[in-house]
C-alpha positions as CSV (number, residue, x, y, z in Angstrom):
1,M,84.0,117.4,218.7
2,G,87.8,116.9,218.6
3,V,87.4,113.5,217.1
4,W,85.1,114.7,214.3
5,E,87.5,117.5,213.5
6,E,90.3,115.0,213.1
7,I,88.1,112.9,210.9
8,F,87.1,115.8,208.7
9,K,90.8,117.0,208.4
10,L,91.8,113.5,207.4
11,I,89.0,113.3,204.8
12,G,90.0,116.7,203.5
13,S,93.6,115.7,203.2
14,T,92.7,112.4,201.5
15,A,90.4,114.2,199.1
16,T,93.2,116.7,198.3
17,V,95.6,113.8,197.7
18,I,93.1,112.0,195.6
19,A,92.4,115.2,193.6
20,I,96.1,115.8,193.1
21,L,96.7,112.1,192.1
22,T,93.7,112.3,189.7
23,F,95.1,115.5,188.2
24,L,98.5,114.0,187.8
25,G,97.1,110.9,186.4
26,R,95.1,112.8,183.9
27,Q,98.1,114.9,183.0
28,G,100.2,111.7,182.6
29,I,97.6,110.1,180.4
30,Q,97.2,113.2,178.4
31,G,101.0,113.5,178.0
32,Y,101.2,109.9,176.9
33,I,98.4,110.5,174.4
34,N,100.1,113.6,173.2
35,L,103.4,111.7,172.9
36,V,101.7,108.8,171.0
37,T,99.8,111.3,168.8
38,Q,103.0,113.3,168.0
39,K,104.9,110.1,167.2
40,S,102.0,108.9,165.0
41,L,101.9,112.3,163.2
42,S,105.7,112.2,162.8
43,N,105.5,108.7,161.3
44,Y,102.6,109.7,159.1
45,K,104.5,112.8,157.9
46,Y,107.6,110.6,157.3
47,E,105.5,108.2,155.2
48,L,103.9,111.1,153.3
49,D,107.3,112.6,152.6
50,K,108.6,109.2,151.5
51,I,105.6,108.7,149.1
52,A,106.1,112.3,147.8
53,R,109.8,111.7,147.2
54,E,109.0,108.4,145.4
55,K,106.3,110.1,143.3
56,E,108.6,113.0,142.5
57,H,111.4,110.6,141.4
58,D,109.0,108.6,139.3
59,L,107.7,111.8,137.7
60,Q,111.2,113.1,137.0
61,R,112.0,109.7,135.4
62,K,108.9,109.8,133.2
63,I,109.7,113.4,132.2
64,H,113.3,112.3,131.4
65,D,112.0,109.3,129.4
66,F,109.5,111.4,127.6
67,G,112.2,113.9,126.7
68,L,114.4,111.1,125.3
69,Y,111.4,109.6,123.4
70,S,110.4,113.0,121.9
71,T,114.0,113.7,120.8
72,K,114.3,110.3,119.3
73,R,110.9,110.6,117.5
74,H,112.0,114.0,116.0
75,E,115.1,112.3,114.7
76,K,113.2,109.4,113.2
77,Y,110.5,111.6,111.6
78,S,113.1,113.8,110.0
79,E,115.1,110.9,108.6
80,A,112.0,109.0,107.4
81,F,110.8,112.0,105.5
82,R,114.2,112.7,104.1
83,L,114.4,109.1,102.8
84,L,110.9,109.2,101.4
85,H,111.6,112.4,99.6
86,I,114.8,110.9,98.0
87,A,112.7,107.9,96.9
88,Y,110.1,110.2,95.4
89,S,112.7,112.3,93.6
90,S,114.3,109.2,92.2
91,A,110.9,107.7,91.1
92,L,110.0,111.0,89.4
93,K,113.1,110.5,87.1
94,V,111.4,107.3,85.9
95,V,108.2,109.2,85.2
96,E,110.2,111.9,83.3
97,I,111.8,109.5,80.9
98,K,110.9,110.7,77.5
99,N,108.6,108.5,75.4
100,L,111.1,106.9,72.9
101,N,108.6,106.4,70.0
102,E,107.3,109.9,70.3
103,Y,110.8,111.3,70.4
104,L,111.9,109.4,67.3
105,E,108.7,110.4,65.5
106,M,109.4,114.1,66.3
107,H,113.2,114.1,65.5
108,G,113.5,111.4,62.9
109,N,113.3,107.6,63.2
110,N,117.1,107.1,62.7
111,W,120.3,106.3,64.4
112,R,121.3,109.9,65.0
113,S,118.0,110.6,66.9
114,L,118.4,107.4,68.9
115,L,121.9,108.5,69.9
116,N,120.6,111.9,70.9
117,Y,117.9,110.2,73.0
118,L,120.7,108.2,74.8
119,H,122.7,111.4,75.5
120,I,119.6,113.2,76.8
121,H,119.2,110.5,79.4
122,D,122.9,110.6,80.4
123,M,123.6,107.1,79.4
124,D,127.1,105.9,80.1
125,K,129.6,105.3,77.3
126,E,129.5,101.5,77.9
127,S,125.8,101.3,77.4
128,I,125.9,103.5,74.3
129,N,128.7,101.4,72.7
130,K,126.7,98.3,73.5
131,I,123.9,99.6,71.4
132,I,126.1,101.0,68.6
133,Y,128.1,97.8,68.1
134,A,125.1,95.5,68.4
135,R,124.8,93.6,65.1
136,E,121.1,93.9,65.0
137,N,118.6,95.9,63.1
138,F,117.4,99.4,64.1
139,Q,114.2,98.1,65.7
140,F,116.3,95.8,68.0
141,K,118.5,98.7,69.0
142,K,115.4,100.7,69.9
143,T,114.4,97.9,72.2
144,M,117.8,97.8,73.7
145,T,117.7,101.5,74.3
146,D,114.3,101.2,75.9
147,N,115.5,98.5,78.3
148,L,118.8,100.1,79.2
149,V,117.3,103.6,79.8
150,L,114.5,102.1,81.9
151,V,116.9,100.1,84.0
152,K,119.2,103.1,84.5
153,Y,116.4,105.0,86.3
154,K,114.3,102.2,87.8
155,E,117.2,100.5,89.7
156,P,118.1,103.5,91.9
157,A,114.4,104.3,92.4
158,S,113.9,100.8,93.7
159,V,117.0,101.1,96.0
160,H,115.9,104.4,97.4
161,F,112.4,103.2,97.9
162,N,113.6,100.1,99.8
163,N,115.8,102.2,102.0
164,A,112.9,104.4,103.0
165,E,110.5,101.5,103.5
166,S,113.0,99.5,105.6
167,Y,113.8,102.5,107.8
168,I,110.1,103.2,108.5
169,F,109.5,99.5,109.3
170,Q,112.5,99.4,111.7
171,N,111.5,102.5,113.6
172,E,107.7,102.2,113.6
173,L,107.8,102.1,117.4
174,Y,108.4,105.8,117.4
175,F,105.7,106.6,114.9
176,S,102.2,107.6,115.9
177,S,99.5,105.5,114.2
178,E,98.5,108.5,112.0
179,V,102.1,109.2,110.8
180,E,102.7,105.5,110.2
181,G,99.6,105.3,108.1
182,L,100.5,108.4,106.0
183,A,104.1,107.1,105.6
184,Q,102.7,103.8,104.2
185,E,100.4,105.6,101.9
186,S,103.3,107.8,100.7
187,S,105.4,104.7,100.1
188,I,102.6,103.0,98.0
189,A,102.2,106.1,95.9
190,I,106.0,106.4,95.3
191,K,106.3,102.8,94.4
192,A,103.5,103.1,91.9
193,L,105.5,105.8,90.1
194,F,108.3,103.5,89.0
195,T,106.8,100.1,89.0
196,S,103.9,101.0,86.7
197,K,106.3,102.0,83.9
198,N,107.6,98.9,82.1
199,S,108.7,100.7,78.9
200,C,109.9,104.1,78.0
201,N,106.8,104.3,75.8
202,D,104.4,103.7,78.7
203,S,102.4,106.6,80.0
204,S,102.7,107.0,83.7
205,D,101.4,108.9,86.7
206,N,102.6,112.5,86.9
207,G,103.5,112.1,90.6
208,D,100.8,114.4,92.0
209,D,99.4,111.7,94.2
210,A,102.7,110.9,95.8
211,Y,103.5,114.5,96.2
212,N,100.2,115.2,97.9
213,K,100.7,112.2,100.2
214,L,104.2,113.5,101.2
215,E,102.9,117.0,101.9
216,E,100.2,115.6,104.1
217,L,102.7,113.4,105.9
218,K,105.0,116.4,106.4
219,E,102.3,118.6,107.9
220,K,101.3,115.8,110.3
221,M,105.0,115.2,111.3
222,K,105.4,119.0,111.9
223,Q,102.3,119.0,114.1
224,E,103.5,116.1,116.3
225,M,107.0,117.6,116.5
226,S,105.7,121.0,117.7
227,V,105.8,122.0,121.3
228,G,102.7,120.9,123.3
229,Y,101.8,117.8,121.3
230,Y,101.5,114.9,123.6
231,E,99.4,112.3,121.9
232,N,100.6,108.7,121.5
233,T,103.4,109.2,124.0
234,P,104.8,106.2,125.8
235,S,103.6,105.4,129.3
236,N,104.9,103.1,132.0
């Protein structure tokens, strides 16, 4: 009986040791797993934070770029419309040239009436003297008057038109497709005002079409320049 008791005690002790070792082993493995898991989670969190920081930086950059682009667009729109309006006003002066033949018929077909016509159109002294001292008949002086008055108003109209058209072309990158289209339509209508008049006696457009085009362009520009308009913005 003593032998068996010793055997049973030994087995019990061994089982206890095995149980303890098993428990410790499990704890060690679990601890290792927890350590690995925590490290993985830490790495994952670091990567997420890194991605978030990169995304935030990219978003801030895009917001900054968009702000610069919007500010630049506002400047370009304002200047383009200003130049087009100057061109329109200059072209209207060509339209408003009084019909020379009708004026002379109404006030007398003579030199005095012709001189008054020149003064009405603010012709410079050099041009007036050129007509006065021309050794030609009255009909020729009428032709000279026609040409000089027309050139006086068409030349600045052409210069102002070219300034506006050139500015729009150089800055079309900032224009939405709709604004660019309306600006081109306005330009065509303005150009027609002064190019269609080849004589002071020609009837010409009253300017309504160009005016309406400019008003449409202005409203579209105002819409795109208002807060909350984000169409046709640059993307990276």
